[in-house]
N, C-alpha and C positions, 0 to 999 in steps of 0.2 A: 622640703625637710628643714626644720629649724636648726639653728646653730647648736642649741642644747642637745637635740636629738642626734645630730651628727657627731658632736663631741662624745656623747655617751656611747654611740656605736663604735667610734674609733677606740675609746678606752676599753670596751668589751673585746674588740678584736685584738688589742695589745695583750690583754690578760689571757685570752685564749691561746695566742701564740706563745706567751711566756710559760703557761702551764704545760702545754704540749711539748715545748722545747725542753723544759726541765725533766719531764717524764722520759723523753727520748734520751736525754743525758744520763739519767739514772739507769735506763735499760742498757745503754751502750757501755756504761762503766761497769755494770753488773756482769755483762757478757765478757768484757775484757778481763775482769777479775777472775771469773770462773775459768776462762780460757787459760789465764796465766797459771792457775793452780794445776790444770791438766798438763800444761807444757813445761812446768817447772821454772817459769820466768819469774824469779823471786823479786826482781826490781819492779816489774810491772805490778805484781801482786801487792807489794808494799805501798806502791804509789796509788793504786786504785781503791784499796780498802777504806782509807780515811775519808774518801769523797762520797761513799755510798749513801750514808744516812743524811748528811747535809743536803745532798741533791734531792733525796726523798722528802725531807722537811720543807725545802724551798718549793718543790712541786705541790705539796699538800697545801701550803699557804696560798700559792698562786691559784690552785684549783678552787679553793674556797672563795677567793676573791673573784674568780671568773663567775661563780654562782652568786656573787654579790652578798656573801656572808663571811663571817670570820671563822677561821679554823678553830677547833677546840683549843683552849689556851694551853693545855698540857700536852698536846700532840708534838709540837716542835721540841719542847724540853725532853720528852721521852726519846725522840729520835736523836737529838744532839747528845744526850747522856749516853745513848748506845754508841754514837760515834766516838765519844771519849773512851768507852770500853774497848772499841775496836783498835784504837791507837795504842792503848796501854797493853793490850794483849800481844801486840806486835813486838813489844820490848823483850819478851821471853825471859823474864826473871820473876822470882817468887813475889817480890814486893809489888812489881807492876801488875802481876796477875791478880793479886788480892785487891789492888786499887781498881783494876778493870772490872772485877766482880762487883765491887762497890758501886761503880758507875752504872753497870747494868742493873744493879738492885734499885738505884734511883730511877732508872727508866721504868722498871716494873711498878714502882710505887706510883709513878705518873700514870701509867696505863690503868692500873687497878682503880685509882681514884677517878680517872676520867670515865671509865666504864660504869662504875657504881653511880656516879653523878647522873648518868644518862639512863638509869633504870635497869642495869644488868640483872638485878635480883628481884625485879618486879614480880615475875612468875616464881614464887617461892618453891613450889613443888618441883618444878623443872630445875631450878638452881640447886636444890638439895640433891637431886639425883646426879647432876653433873658433878657437884662438889664431892659426893661420896665416891663416884667413879675415879675422879682424879686423885682423891686422897688415898684410895686403895693403891692406885698405880704408883703414887709418890712413895708411900711406905714400903711397897715391895721393891722399888728400884733402889731407894736409899739403903734398905736392908741388905740388898745384894752388893752394892758398891762399898758399903761401910768398911769392911775389913781391909780393903785395898786402897783406901784414900789417904792413909798416913796422917800427916799434920793438917790436911785439908778437910778432915771429917766434918767439923763444926761449920766452917764457912760454906762448904758445899751444901750441907743439909739446910742451913738457913737461907742461902740464896735460892736453892731449888724450891723451897716453900713459897717464896715470893713469886718465882717463875710459874709455879703451879697455880697460884692465886690469879695471875694474869690469864692463864688458860681458862680457869673457871669463869672469871668475870667476862672475858671476851665472848664466851659461848652464849651469854645472855642477850647479845645485841644482833644476832644473826649468823648465818653460816659463814660469811666472809671473815668477820673478826674471829669467830670460833675456830675456823681452820687456821687462821694466822696464829692464834694462841697455841694451838696444838702443834703446829710446825716449829714454833719457837721452842717449845718444850722438847721436841724431838732433836732439834739442832743442838741444844745445850746438853741433852742426854748423851749425844755422840761425843761431845767434849768431855763429859764426865767419865765416859768409858776410856778415853785416852788417859785421863788423869789416873785412873785405876789400873792402867796398863793392861786392859783387856785386849783381846784379839781385835784388830781393826778391820773394817770393811774395805774392799777394793775401792780406791778413790775416796777414802774416809774424809779427808779435808775438803774435798769438793762437795760432798753431801752435807757437811756441816754448814758451809757457806751458802750452798744452793737453797737449803731449807730455811736458813736465817734470812736471806735476802727476800725470798718469797713471803716468809712470815711477816716481816716488817711492812712489805708492800700491802699485804692483805689487811693487816691491822690498821694502817693509815687510811687506805682507800675505804675500808669497811666502816670506820667511824665517820668519814665524810659522807658516805652513802647513807648511814643512819641519820645524820643531821639533816640531809636533804629530805628523807622520808618523814622525819619528825616535823619539819617545816611545812611540807605539803599537807600533812595530816592536820596540823594546827590551822592552816589556812582554810582547809575544807570545813573544819569544825566552826570556824568563824563565819564562813559563808552560810552554813546550815543555820546558825543562830540568827544571822541577819534575815535570812529567808523566813524563818519561823516567826520572828517579831514583826515582819511586814504583812503577814497573813491576817 
């Protein structure tokens, strides 16, 4: 085995361990955070929440490097903007809440842009059906919440429109990202019902975070999976063209 081959294999092994370790860290931190919500351990809850999305961002970059490709440029910004929102929402005051909403809005702009760049709306008929369904759901939900939102009516309506756009765009790249977008919408809908002071579900905060963490993982892993499929498809098309020209 040549030195170059040995070095490459060693580097690949290191990237594999790094990606796996970061995913394990994300999973363990997620479990600790959700457990702290159920147990009422507020110190652990506040300590683990800010670490969730940076760990997922680091894993996503490492997983892409393991496959010898770059992660989508807007993926890490989307996750880190979400981390900023997580931190701001922990401060529990109106100014921080609005700033946190703005941070999450930036994350959704990143997600929508990234999905559209990768052909989320290529199938226009399917995209129209999905968009119509989500638009109907958005209008119905906002209409129900509107009387109870007080001064947050306009910010919540505007943010929820961006959130719904992420759900629509994510559906165009496969079931994994589509489910992630839907769960993100569900998670923030549960937050909105809290703002409107509606009756809460048993374990309401747990379900908010459980759906949020799973949503972000599905969005991140889904876009990486989509990139892998696209690369394999392009490679096969190139091989088919080369084979055709050789005949």
